C-alpha positions as CSV (number, residue, x, y, z in Angstrom):
1,M,66.3,108.7,53.8
2,N,64.4,109.9,50.8
3,K,61.4,111.8,52.3
4,E,59.4,111.5,49.1
5,S,59.6,107.8,48.7
6,G,60.3,106.8,52.4
7,L,63.2,104.7,51.3
8,I,66.5,104.6,53.0
9,H,69.5,104.7,50.7
10,N,72.6,103.2,52.1
11,N,75.9,104.2,50.6
12,Y,78.3,101.4,51.1
13,R,81.8,101.3,49.7
14,L,83.3,97.9,48.7
15,E,87.1,97.8,48.9
16,G,89.7,95.0,48.6
17,L,87.8,92.6,46.4
18,A,90.5,92.9,43.7
19,T,93.2,91.6,46.2
20,N,91.3,88.5,47.2
21,P,92.3,85.2,45.6
22,I,89.3,84.1,43.5
23,F,88.9,80.5,42.5
24,C,87.2,80.9,39.2
25,D,85.0,77.8,38.8
26,C,81.2,77.3,38.5
27,N,80.9,78.7,42.0
28,A,82.2,82.1,40.8
29,R,79.5,82.6,38.1
30,A,77.2,84.6,40.4
31,L,80.1,86.8,41.4
32,G,81.1,87.3,37.8
33,R,77.5,88.4,36.9
34,W,77.5,90.7,39.9
35,L,80.8,92.3,38.9
36,K,79.5,92.9,35.3
37,D,76.4,94.5,36.7
38,K,78.1,96.7,39.3
39,Y,81.2,97.8,37.4
40,G,80.6,101.2,35.8
41,S,77.1,101.6,37.3
42,D,77.8,102.6,40.9
43,A,80.4,104.8,42.6
44,G,82.3,102.9,45.2
45,Y,83.1,99.9,43.0
46,D,86.2,101.2,41.3
47,D,88.4,98.1,41.8
48,L,85.8,95.7,40.4
49,A,87.5,95.9,37.0
50,E,90.6,94.4,38.6
51,V,89.1,91.3,40.1
52,R,91.2,88.4,38.7
53,C,91.2,84.7,39.0
54,A,93.9,83.1,41.1
55,A,93.0,79.6,40.0
56,P,92.6,77.2,38.3
57,D,95.8,77.6,36.5
58,I,94.2,77.9,33.1
59,L,92.3,81.0,34.2
60,A,94.9,82.5,36.6
61,G,95.4,86.2,36.0
62,K,92.3,86.6,33.8
63,L,89.7,89.2,34.7
64,L,86.6,87.5,36.1
65,A,84.2,90.0,34.7
66,N,85.5,89.3,31.2
67,L,85.1,85.6,31.3
68,P,82.1,83.9,29.7
69,E,80.2,81.7,32.2
70,E,81.0,78.6,30.0
71,E,84.7,79.0,31.1
72,L,83.7,78.9,34.8
73,T,83.3,75.1,35.1
74,C,83.4,72.6,37.9
75,E,84.1,69.6,35.7
76,G,86.2,67.1,37.4
77,R,86.0,68.6,40.9
78,T,83.5,68.8,43.7
79,T,81.7,72.1,44.3
80,T,81.9,72.4,48.0
81,T,83.5,75.1,50.0
82,T,85.9,72.5,51.3
83,T,87.6,72.6,47.9
84,E,88.2,76.3,48.1
85,L,89.6,75.9,51.6
86,E,92.0,73.3,50.3
87,F,93.1,75.7,47.5
88,L,93.7,78.5,49.9
89,T,95.6,76.2,52.3
90,E,97.8,75.0,49.5
91,R,98.5,78.6,48.4
92,V,99.5,79.5,52.0
93,R,101.8,76.4,52.1
94,M,103.4,77.4,48.8
95,Q,104.1,80.9,50.2
96,L,105.7,79.5,53.4
97,F,108.3,77.4,51.5
């Protein structure tokens, strides 16, 4: 707690984001903005530069923070969380076979 301002400063460390499969569509725009804002500005966010798209295929392997928002589209697909769940389920099935 900063006694002068009376504010509590929490020091959180975010780990593992770079290892999560990110579906880079219009739903990932806010995350992309957050990554750009946080990377290099705060300690504890070292792996943010490594957050990559797992899908769709055209963006797979690309760094999310480097993509312009125009490339993160939802054209031709629904924008519900069900779609992401289907994507993850399909990836798990592919790994099992």
